[in-house]
PyMOL Python script that loads the backbone (N, CA, C, O; Angstrom):
from pymol import cmd

cmd.read_pdbstr("""\
ATOM      1  N   MET A   1     187.491 136.303 -29.779  1.00  0.00           N
ATOM      2  CA  MET A   1     187.659 136.975 -30.754  1.00  0.00           C
ATOM      3  C   MET A   1     189.316 136.936 -30.565  1.00  0.00           C
ATOM      4  O   MET A   1     190.190 136.697 -29.731  1.00  0.00           O
ATOM      5  N   SER A   2     189.095 137.369 -32.034  1.00  0.00           N
ATOM      6  CA  SER A   2     190.606 137.355 -32.271  1.00  0.00           C
ATOM      7  C   SER A   2     191.030 138.742 -32.299  1.00  0.00           C
ATOM      8  O   SER A   2     190.181 139.604 -32.520  1.00  0.00           O
ATOM      9  N   LYS A   3     192.824 139.214 -32.006  1.00  0.00           N
ATOM     10  CA  LYS A   3     192.719 139.972 -31.953  1.00  0.00           C
ATOM     11  C   LYS A   3     193.189 140.779 -34.144  1.00  0.00           C
ATOM     12  O   LYS A   3     193.178 141.906 -34.640  1.00  0.00           O
ATOM     13  N   ILE A   4     193.393 139.866 -34.493  1.00  0.00           N
ATOM     14  CA  ILE A   4     193.936 139.710 -36.075  1.00  0.00           C
ATOM     15  C   ILE A   4     192.405 139.864 -37.156  1.00  0.00           C
ATOM     16  O   ILE A   4     191.597 139.009 -37.518  1.00  0.00           O
ATOM     17  N   LEU A   5     192.492 141.302 -37.416  1.00  0.00           N
ATOM     18  CA  LEU A   5     191.076 141.635 -38.519  1.00  0.00           C
ATOM     19  C   LEU A   5     190.686 141.305 -39.357  1.00  0.00           C
ATOM     20  O   LEU A   5     191.460 140.379 -39.599  1.00  0.00           O
ATOM     21  N   PHE A   6     189.846 141.312 -40.295  1.00  0.00           N
ATOM     22  CA  PHE A   6     188.938 139.803 -41.776  1.00  0.00           C
ATOM     23  C   PHE A   6     189.074 142.467 -42.010  1.00  0.00           C
ATOM     24  O   PHE A   6     188.784 143.505 -41.416  1.00  0.00           O
ATOM     25  N   SER A   7     189.820 141.848 -43.508  1.00  0.00           N
ATOM     26  CA  SER A   7     189.850 143.137 -44.595  1.00  0.00           C
ATOM     27  C   SER A   7     188.650 143.037 -45.155  1.00  0.00           C
ATOM     28  O   SER A   7     188.111 141.944 -44.982  1.00  0.00           O
ATOM     29  N   PRO A   8     187.936 143.982 -45.896  1.00  0.00           N
ATOM     30  CA  PRO A   8     187.009 144.554 -46.732  1.00  0.00           C
ATOM     31  C   PRO A   8     186.914 142.759 -47.640  1.00  0.00           C
ATOM     32  O   PRO A   8     185.999 141.937 -47.689  1.00  0.00           O
ATOM     33  N   LYS A   9     188.119 142.760 -48.146  1.00  0.00           N
ATOM     34  CA  LYS A   9     187.652 141.541 -49.304  1.00  0.00           C
ATOM     35  C   LYS A   9     187.757 140.608 -48.807  1.00  0.00           C
ATOM     36  O   LYS A   9     187.245 139.682 -49.436  1.00  0.00           O
ATOM     37  N   GLU A  10     188.480 140.183 -47.354  1.00  0.00           N
ATOM     38  CA  GLU A  10     188.428 138.862 -46.668  1.00  0.00           C
ATOM     39  C   GLU A  10     186.861 138.715 -46.137  1.00  0.00           C
ATOM     40  O   GLU A  10     186.132 137.782 -45.800  1.00  0.00           O
ATOM     41  N   ILE A  11     186.777 139.809 -46.224  1.00  0.00           N
ATOM     42  CA  ILE A  11     184.734 139.367 -45.481  1.00  0.00           C
ATOM     43  C   ILE A  11     184.229 139.595 -46.503  1.00  0.00           C
ATOM     44  O   ILE A  11     183.374 138.756 -46.220  1.00  0.00           O
ATOM     45  N   GLN A  12     183.910 139.949 -47.493  1.00  0.00           N
ATOM     46  CA  GLN A  12     182.955 139.587 -48.817  1.00  0.00           C
ATOM     47  C   GLN A  12     183.996 137.780 -49.028  1.00  0.00           C
ATOM     48  O   GLN A  12     183.654 136.606 -49.170  1.00  0.00           O
ATOM     49  N   LYS A  13     184.669 138.157 -48.979  1.00  0.00           N
ATOM     50  CA  LYS A  13     185.217 136.719 -49.148  1.00  0.00           C
ATOM     51  C   LYS A  13     184.598 135.538 -48.740  1.00  0.00           C
ATOM     52  O   LYS A  13     184.173 134.547 -49.334  1.00  0.00           O
ATOM     53  N   LEU A  14     184.659 135.903 -47.551  1.00  0.00           N
ATOM     54  CA  LEU A  14     183.651 134.972 -46.376  1.00  0.00           C
ATOM     55  C   LEU A  14     182.354 134.676 -46.184  1.00  0.00           C
ATOM     56  O   LEU A  14     181.852 133.641 -45.747  1.00  0.00           O
ATOM     57  N   GLN A  15     181.603 136.185 -46.736  1.00  0.00           N
ATOM     58  CA  GLN A  15     180.233 135.823 -46.901  1.00  0.00           C
ATOM     59  C   GLN A  15     180.176 134.647 -47.920  1.00  0.00           C
ATOM     60  O   GLN A  15     180.062 133.465 -47.595  1.00  0.00           O
ATOM     61  N   LYS A  16     180.259 135.061 -49.042  1.00  0.00           N
ATOM     62  CA  LYS A  16     179.849 134.035 -50.632  1.00  0.00           C
ATOM     63  C   LYS A  16     179.972 132.295 -49.741  1.00  0.00           C
ATOM     64  O   LYS A  16     179.553 131.311 -50.351  1.00  0.00           O
ATOM     65  N   ASN A  17     180.495 132.158 -48.505  1.00  0.00           N
ATOM     66  CA  ASN A  17     180.459 130.891 -48.691  1.00  0.00           C
ATOM     67  C   ASN A  17     179.547 129.948 -47.537  1.00  0.00           C
ATOM     68  O   ASN A  17     179.628 130.348 -46.376  1.00  0.00           O
ATOM     69  N   PRO A  18     178.689 128.724 -47.795  1.00  0.00           N
ATOM     70  CA  PRO A  18     177.619 128.917 -47.480  1.00  0.00           C
ATOM     71  C   PRO A  18     177.443 128.467 -46.520  1.00  0.00           C
ATOM     72  O   PRO A  18     176.307 128.163 -46.157  1.00  0.00           O
ATOM     73  N   ASN A  19     178.513 128.273 -45.787  1.00  0.00           N
ATOM     74  CA  ASN A  19     178.795 127.691 -44.064  1.00  0.00           C
ATOM     75  C   ASN A  19     178.702 128.638 -43.394  1.00  0.00           C
ATOM     76  O   ASN A  19     178.702 128.213 -42.238  1.00  0.00           O
ATOM     77  N   VAL A  20     178.591 130.082 -43.383  1.00  0.00           N
ATOM     78  CA  VAL A  20     179.091 131.049 -42.550  1.00  0.00           C
ATOM     79  C   VAL A  20     177.325 132.202 -42.623  1.00  0.00           C
ATOM     80  O   VAL A  20     177.135 132.845 -43.655  1.00  0.00           O
ATOM     81  N   GLN A  21     176.759 132.246 -42.003  1.00  0.00           N
ATOM     82  CA  GLN A  21     175.949 132.855 -41.522  1.00  0.00           C
ATOM     83  C   GLN A  21     176.606 134.229 -41.835  1.00  0.00           C
ATOM     84  O   GLN A  21     176.266 134.635 -42.947  1.00  0.00           O
ATOM     85  N   GLN A  22     177.620 135.225 -41.035  1.00  0.00           N
ATOM     86  CA  GLN A  22     177.061 136.066 -40.578  1.00  0.00           C
ATOM     87  C   GLN A  22     179.517 136.667 -40.297  1.00  0.00           C
ATOM     88  O   GLN A  22     180.373 136.016 -39.699  1.00  0.00           O
ATOM     89  N   VAL A  23     179.638 137.741 -40.891  1.00  0.00           N
ATOM     90  CA  VAL A  23     181.174 138.215 -40.742  1.00  0.00           C
ATOM     91  C   VAL A  23     181.288 139.800 -40.513  1.00  0.00           C
ATOM     92  O   VAL A  23     180.760 140.714 -41.147  1.00  0.00           O
ATOM     93  N   SER A  24     182.141 139.832 -39.413  1.00  0.00           N
ATOM     94  CA  SER A  24     182.632 141.270 -39.367  1.00  0.00           C
ATOM     95  C   SER A  24     184.198 141.457 -39.389  1.00  0.00           C
ATOM     96  O   SER A  24     185.041 140.679 -39.837  1.00  0.00           O
ATOM     97  N   GLU A  25     184.350 142.534 -38.865  1.00  0.00           N
ATOM     98  CA  GLU A  25     185.760 142.371 -39.194  1.00  0.00           C
ATOM     99  C   GLU A  25     187.056 141.222 -37.812  1.00  0.00           C
ATOM    100  O   GLU A  25     188.085 140.547 -37.792  1.00  0.00           O
ATOM    101  N   ARG A  26     186.458 141.508 -37.338  1.00  0.00           N
ATOM    102  CA  ARG A  26     186.448 140.227 -36.121  1.00  0.00           C
ATOM    103  C   ARG A  26     186.323 139.180 -35.587  1.00  0.00           C
ATOM    104  O   ARG A  26     187.239 138.611 -34.993  1.00  0.00           O
ATOM    105  N   ALA A  27     184.670 138.565 -35.761  1.00  0.00           N
ATOM    106  CA  ALA A  27     184.153 137.672 -35.637  1.00  0.00           C
ATOM    107  C   ALA A  27     183.859 137.211 -37.175  1.00  0.00           C
ATOM    108  O   ALA A  27     183.782 137.940 -38.165  1.00  0.00           O
ATOM    109  N   THR A  28     183.638 135.024 -37.052  1.00  0.00           N
ATOM    110  CA  THR A  28     182.597 135.064 -38.695  1.00  0.00           C
ATOM    111  C   THR A  28     181.985 134.321 -37.418  1.00  0.00           C
ATOM    112  O   THR A  28     182.506 134.151 -36.316  1.00  0.00           O
ATOM    113  N   THR A  29     180.552 133.872 -37.952  1.00  0.00           N
ATOM    114  CA  THR A  29     179.487 133.185 -37.410  1.00  0.00           C
ATOM    115  C   THR A  29     178.344 132.213 -38.334  1.00  0.00           C
ATOM    116  O   THR A  29     177.557 132.164 -39.279  1.00  0.00           O
ATOM    117  N   TYR A  30     178.944 131.558 -37.268  1.00  0.00           N
ATOM    118  CA  TYR A  30     179.219 130.097 -38.777  1.00  0.00           C
ATOM    119  C   TYR A  30     177.373 129.078 -38.759  1.00  0.00           C
ATOM    120  O   TYR A  30     176.741 128.882 -37.720  1.00  0.00           O
ATOM    121  N   THR A  31     177.080 128.784 -39.655  1.00  0.00           N
ATOM    122  CA  THR A  31     175.358 127.922 -39.869  1.00  0.00           C
ATOM    123  C   THR A  31     175.228 127.512 -38.553  1.00  0.00           C
ATOM    124  O   THR A  31     176.191 127.298 -37.817  1.00  0.00           O
ATOM    125  N   ASP A  32     174.070 127.396 -38.236  1.00  0.00           N
ATOM    126  CA  ASP A  32     173.689 124.908 -37.596  1.00  0.00           C
ATOM    127  C   ASP A  32     174.269 123.858 -37.971  1.00  0.00           C
ATOM    128  O   ASP A  32     174.710 122.856 -37.408  1.00  0.00           O
ATOM    129  N   GLU A  33     174.161 124.492 -39.726  1.00  0.00           N
ATOM    130  CA  GLU A  33     174.568 123.258 -40.153  1.00  0.00           C
ATOM    131  C   GLU A  33     175.445 122.893 -40.740  1.00  0.00           C
ATOM    132  O   GLU A  33     175.457 122.030 -41.617  1.00  0.00           O
ATOM    133  N   PHE A  34     176.728 123.825 -40.116  1.00  0.00           N
ATOM    134  CA  PHE A  34     177.916 123.727 -40.412  1.00  0.00           C
ATOM    135  C   PHE A  34     179.133 123.348 -39.483  1.00  0.00           C
ATOM    136  O   PHE A  34     180.279 122.907 -39.575  1.00  0.00           O
ATOM    137  N   LYS A  35     177.853 123.948 -38.142  1.00  0.00           N
ATOM    138  CA  LYS A  35     178.314 123.020 -36.725  1.00  0.00           C
ATOM    139  C   LYS A  35     177.797 122.140 -36.552  1.00  0.00           C
ATOM    140  O   LYS A  35     178.480 121.378 -35.867  1.00  0.00           O
ATOM    141  N   ARG A  36     176.681 121.674 -36.859  1.00  0.00           N
ATOM    142  CA  ARG A  36     176.470 120.009 -36.753  1.00  0.00           C
ATOM    143  C   ARG A  36     177.505 119.089 -37.811  1.00  0.00           C
ATOM    144  O   ARG A  36     178.276 118.150 -37.609  1.00  0.00           O
ATOM    145  N   LYS A  37     177.207 119.665 -38.720  1.00  0.00           N
ATOM    146  CA  LYS A  37     178.263 119.255 -40.264  1.00  0.00           C
ATOM    147  C   LYS A  37     180.020 118.256 -38.828  1.00  0.00           C
ATOM    148  O   LYS A  37     180.264 117.075 -38.583  1.00  0.00           O
ATOM    149  N   PHE A  38     180.511 119.211 -38.479  1.00  0.00           N
ATOM    150  CA  PHE A  38     181.785 120.151 -37.852  1.00  0.00           C
ATOM    151  C   PHE A  38     182.215 119.172 -37.032  1.00  0.00           C
ATOM    152  O   PHE A  38     183.159 118.413 -37.251  1.00  0.00           O
ATOM    153  N   ILE A  39     181.326 119.202 -35.831  1.00  0.00           N
ATOM    154  CA  ILE A  39     180.312 118.186 -34.867  1.00  0.00           C
ATOM    155  C   ILE A  39     181.099 116.867 -35.482  1.00  0.00           C
ATOM    156  O   ILE A  39     182.253 116.505 -35.253  1.00  0.00           O
ATOM    157  N   ASP A  40     180.072 116.249 -36.362  1.00  0.00           N
ATOM    158  CA  ASP A  40     179.812 115.379 -36.610  1.00  0.00           C
ATOM    159  C   ASP A  40     181.430 114.720 -37.243  1.00  0.00           C
ATOM    160  O   ASP A  40     181.739 113.553 -37.000  1.00  0.00           O
ATOM    161  N   GLU A  41     181.989 115.280 -37.737  1.00  0.00           N
ATOM    162  CA  GLU A  41     182.877 115.332 -38.860  1.00  0.00           C
ATOM    163  C   GLU A  41     184.111 114.599 -37.896  1.00  0.00           C
ATOM    164  O   GLU A  41     184.841 113.609 -37.860  1.00  0.00           O
ATOM    165  N   TYR A  42     183.818 115.683 -37.251  1.00  0.00           N
ATOM    166  CA  TYR A  42     185.463 115.728 -35.364  1.00  0.00           C
ATOM    167  C   TYR A  42     185.369 114.486 -35.262  1.00  0.00           C
ATOM    168  O   TYR A  42     186.104 113.562 -35.612  1.00  0.00           O
ATOM    169  N   LEU A  43     184.007 114.562 -34.544  1.00  0.00           N
ATOM    170  CA  LEU A  43     183.815 112.936 -33.663  1.00  0.00           C
ATOM    171  C   LEU A  43     184.480 111.487 -34.800  1.00  0.00           C
ATOM    172  O   LEU A  43     185.233 110.569 -34.473  1.00  0.00           O
ATOM    173  N   ALA A  44     183.960 111.721 -35.917  1.00  0.00           N
ATOM    174  CA  ALA A  44     184.130 110.115 -36.608  1.00  0.00           C
ATOM    175  C   ALA A  44     186.002 110.587 -36.968  1.00  0.00           C
ATOM    176  O   ALA A  44     186.587 109.625 -37.466  1.00  0.00           O
ATOM    177  N   GLY A  45     186.798 111.688 -36.810  1.00  0.00           N
ATOM    178  CA  GLY A  45     188.555 111.760 -36.702  1.00  0.00           C
ATOM    179  C   GLY A  45     189.075 112.513 -37.235  1.00  0.00           C
ATOM    180  O   GLY A  45     190.299 112.596 -37.133  1.00  0.00           O
ATOM    181  N   LYS A  46     188.013 113.766 -38.389  1.00  0.00           N
ATOM    182  CA  LYS A  46     188.488 114.396 -39.527  1.00  0.00           C
ATOM    183  C   LYS A  46     188.925 115.215 -38.612  1.00  0.00           C
ATOM    184  O   LYS A  46     188.261 115.201 -37.576  1.00  0.00           O
ATOM    185  N   THR A  47     190.212 116.240 -38.653  1.00  0.00           N
ATOM    186  CA  THR A  47     191.091 117.190 -37.867  1.00  0.00           C
ATOM    187  C   THR A  47     190.568 119.051 -38.860  1.00  0.00           C
ATOM    188  O   THR A  47     190.485 119.515 -39.998  1.00  0.00           O
ATOM    189  N   PRO A  48     190.313 119.558 -37.021  1.00  0.00           N
ATOM    190  CA  PRO A  48     189.645 120.689 -38.071  1.00  0.00           C
ATOM    191  C   PRO A  48     189.694 121.800 -39.093  1.00  0.00           C
ATOM    192  O   PRO A  48     188.945 122.661 -39.556  1.00  0.00           O
ATOM    193  N   ARG A  49     191.247 121.260 -39.256  1.00  0.00           N
ATOM    194  CA  ARG A  49     191.619 122.181 -40.491  1.00  0.00           C
ATOM    195  C   ARG A  49     191.234 120.975 -42.069  1.00  0.00           C
ATOM    196  O   ARG A  49     191.414 121.234 -43.259  1.00  0.00           O
ATOM    197  N   GLN A  50     190.619 119.557 -41.374  1.00  0.00           N
ATOM    198  CA  GLN A  50     190.062 118.897 -42.921  1.00  0.00           C
ATOM    199  C   GLN A  50     189.078 119.466 -43.049  1.00  0.00           C
ATOM    200  O   GLN A  50     188.831 120.157 -44.037  1.00  0.00           O
ATOM    201  N   ILE A  51     188.261 119.288 -42.024  1.00  0.00           N
ATOM    202  CA  ILE A  51     187.241 120.668 -41.902  1.00  0.00           C
ATOM    203  C   ILE A  51     186.787 121.587 -42.754  1.00  0.00           C
ATOM    204  O   ILE A  51     185.896 121.451 -43.593  1.00  0.00           O
ATOM    205  N   PHE A  52     187.594 122.765 -42.449  1.00  0.00           N
ATOM    206  CA  PHE A  52     187.400 123.990 -42.497  1.00  0.00           C
ATOM    207  C   PHE A  52     187.801 123.730 -44.285  1.00  0.00           C
ATOM    208  O   PHE A  52     186.928 124.113 -45.064  1.00  0.00           O
ATOM    209  N   ASN A  53     189.132 123.076 -44.924  1.00  0.00           N
ATOM    210  CA  ASN A  53     188.985 123.328 -45.927  1.00  0.00           C
ATOM    211  C   ASN A  53     188.299 122.541 -47.256  1.00  0.00           C
ATOM    212  O   ASN A  53     188.256 122.869 -48.442  1.00  0.00           O
ATOM    213  N   GLU A  54     187.674 121.116 -46.391  1.00  0.00           N
ATOM    214  CA  GLU A  54     187.160 120.580 -47.211  1.00  0.00           C
ATOM    215  C   GLU A  54     185.657 121.545 -47.602  1.00  0.00           C
ATOM    216  O   GLU A  54     185.085 121.412 -48.684  1.00  0.00           O
ATOM    217  N   HIS A  55     185.140 122.577 -46.430  1.00  0.00           N
ATOM    218  CA  HIS A  55     184.312 123.470 -46.802  1.00  0.00           C
ATOM    219  C   HIS A  55     184.114 123.918 -47.394  1.00  0.00           C
ATOM    220  O   HIS A  55     182.948 123.949 -47.786  1.00  0.00           O
ATOM    221  N   GLY A  56     185.023 124.597 -47.923  1.00  0.00           N
ATOM    222  CA  GLY A  56     185.577 125.727 -48.784  1.00  0.00           C
ATOM    223  C   GLY A  56     185.909 127.109 -48.241  1.00  0.00           C
ATOM    224  O   GLY A  56     185.524 128.191 -48.682  1.00  0.00           O
ATOM    225  N   PHE A  57     187.059 126.752 -46.721  1.00  0.00           N
ATOM    226  CA  PHE A  57     187.575 127.747 -46.320  1.00  0.00           C
ATOM    227  C   PHE A  57     188.679 128.199 -46.435  1.00  0.00           C
ATOM    228  O   PHE A  57     189.323 127.331 -47.025  1.00  0.00           O
ATOM    229  N   ASP A  58     189.548 129.360 -46.151  1.00  0.00           N
ATOM    230  CA  ASP A  58     190.680 129.073 -47.545  1.00  0.00           C
ATOM    231  C   ASP A  58     190.964 129.335 -45.617  1.00  0.00           C
ATOM    232  O   ASP A  58     190.195 129.921 -44.854  1.00  0.00           O
ATOM    233  N   GLU A  59     192.544 128.561 -45.202  1.00  0.00           N
ATOM    234  CA  GLU A  59     192.862 128.717 -44.020  1.00  0.00           C
ATOM    235  C   GLU A  59     194.092 130.039 -43.396  1.00  0.00           C
ATOM    236  O   GLU A  59     194.634 130.374 -42.342  1.00  0.00           O
ATOM    237  N   GLU A  60     194.038 130.494 -45.029  1.00  0.00           N
ATOM    238  CA  GLU A  60     194.793 131.877 -44.951  1.00  0.00           C
ATOM    239  C   GLU A  60     194.233 132.938 -44.325  1.00  0.00           C
ATOM    240  O   GLU A  60     195.023 133.659 -43.715  1.00  0.00           O
ATOM    241  N   ILE A  61     193.018 133.248 -44.307  1.00  0.00           N
ATOM    242  CA  ILE A  61     191.678 133.783 -43.922  1.00  0.00           C
ATOM    243  C   ILE A  61     191.130 133.469 -42.754  1.00  0.00           C
ATOM    244  O   ILE A  61     190.473 134.097 -41.924  1.00  0.00           O
ATOM    245  N   ILE A  62     191.397 132.725 -42.814  1.00  0.00           N
ATOM    246  CA  ILE A  62     190.361 132.180 -41.412  1.00  0.00           C
ATOM    247  C   ILE A  62     191.168 132.519 -40.630  1.00  0.00           C
ATOM    248  O   ILE A  62     190.888 133.339 -39.756  1.00  0.00           O
ATOM    249  N   GLY A  63     192.853 131.755 -40.797  1.00  0.00           N
ATOM    250  CA  GLY A  63     193.887 131.875 -39.336  1.00  0.00           C
ATOM    251  C   GLY A  63     194.052 130.063 -38.915  1.00  0.00           C
ATOM    252  O   GLY A  63     193.250 129.184 -38.601  1.00  0.00           O
ATOM    253  N   ILE A  64     194.793 130.097 -39.016  1.00  0.00           N
ATOM    254  CA  ILE A  64     195.288 128.340 -38.283  1.00  0.00           C
ATOM    255  C   ILE A  64     194.969 128.318 -36.804  1.00  0.00           C
ATOM    256  O   ILE A  64     194.608 127.306 -36.204  1.00  0.00           O
ATOM    257  N   LYS A  65     195.152 129.688 -36.186  1.00  0.00           N
ATOM    258  CA  LYS A  65     194.794 129.376 -34.633  1.00  0.00           C
ATOM    259  C   LYS A  65     193.280 129.750 -34.984  1.00  0.00           C
ATOM    260  O   LYS A  65     192.625 129.103 -34.167  1.00  0.00           O
ATOM    261  N   ARG A  66     192.609 130.299 -35.597  1.00  0.00           N
ATOM    262  CA  ARG A  66     190.741 130.508 -35.161  1.00  0.00           C
ATOM    263  C   ARG A  66     190.137 128.714 -35.313  1.00  0.00           C
ATOM    264  O   ARG A  66     189.266 128.100 -34.696  1.00  0.00           O
ATOM    265  N   ILE A  67     191.056 128.321 -36.404  1.00  0.00           N
ATOM    266  CA  ILE A  67     190.497 126.360 -36.738  1.00  0.00           C
ATOM    267  C   ILE A  67     190.477 126.030 -36.037  1.00  0.00           C
ATOM    268  O   ILE A  67     189.377 125.941 -35.492  1.00  0.00           O
ATOM    269  N   GLU A  68     191.785 125.474 -35.285  1.00  0.00           N
ATOM    270  CA  GLU A  68     192.402 124.802 -34.485  1.00  0.00           C
ATOM    271  C   GLU A  68     191.594 124.830 -32.785  1.00  0.00           C
ATOM    272  O   GLU A  68     191.565 124.080 -31.809  1.00  0.00           O
ATOM    273  N   THR A  69     191.077 126.022 -33.128  1.00  0.00           N
ATOM    274  CA  THR A  69     190.162 126.201 -31.644  1.00  0.00           C
ATOM    275  C   THR A  69     188.987 126.277 -31.240  1.00  0.00           C
ATOM    276  O   THR A  69     188.527 126.279 -30.098  1.00  0.00           O
ATOM    277  N   ILE A  70     188.251 126.373 -32.784  1.00  0.00           N
ATOM    278  CA  ILE A  70     186.607 126.766 -33.063  1.00  0.00           C
ATOM    279  C   ILE A  70     186.015 125.170 -32.315  1.00  0.00           C
ATOM    280  O   ILE A  70     184.792 125.253 -32.204  1.00  0.00           O
ATOM    281  N   TRP A  71     186.284 124.466 -32.048  1.00  0.00           N
ATOM    282  CA  TRP A  71     185.955 123.102 -31.626  1.00  0.00           C
ATOM    283  C   TRP A  71     185.343 123.588 -29.452  1.00  0.00           C
ATOM    284  O   TRP A  71     184.716 122.967 -28.593  1.00  0.00           O
ATOM    285  N   LEU A  72     185.921 124.768 -29.504  1.00  0.00           N
ATOM    286  CA  LEU A  72     185.782 124.622 -28.204  1.00  0.00           C
ATOM    287  C   LEU A  72     184.467 126.121 -28.168  1.00  0.00           C
ATOM    288  O   LEU A  72     183.561 126.334 -27.363  1.00  0.00           O
ATOM    289  N   SER A  73     184.890 126.881 -29.360  1.00  0.00           N
ATOM    290  CA  SER A  73     183.109 127.333 -29.197  1.00  0.00           C
ATOM    291  C   SER A  73     181.476 126.762 -29.256  1.00  0.00           C
ATOM    292  O   SER A  73     180.401 127.259 -28.919  1.00  0.00           O
ATOM    293  N   LEU A  74     181.907 125.376 -29.900  1.00  0.00           N
ATOM    294  CA  LEU A  74     181.219 124.501 -30.809  1.00  0.00           C
ATOM    295  C   LEU A  74     180.952 123.764 -29.258  1.00  0.00           C
ATOM    296  O   LEU A  74     179.792 123.371 -29.133  1.00  0.00           O
ATOM    297  N   ALA A  75     181.510 123.612 -28.513  1.00  0.00           N
ATOM    298  CA  ALA A  75     180.794 121.914 -26.890  1.00  0.00           C
ATOM    299  C   ALA A  75     180.051 122.535 -26.518  1.00  0.00           C
ATOM    300  O   ALA A  75     179.323 122.147 -25.604  1.00  0.00           O
TER     301      ALA A  75
END
""", "prot")
cmd.dss("prot")
cmd.show_as("cartoon", "prot")
cmd.util.cbc("prot")
cmd.orient("prot")
């Protein structure tokens, strides 16, 4: 989990993304479908940042560090 907390406004924005199952001020849980897509696209050569951007995530909200290390939690 990140030490950086999501604001109520950021939580609201993340909750609107269909790839998010649940979000709190500390963590985001992604849908199983997004996790599968992420792995498939990552193995096909896309970067985590590219995948998140293409699936409607704002990297300024999620944070580059979270995006770049997400594959560790999916493996």
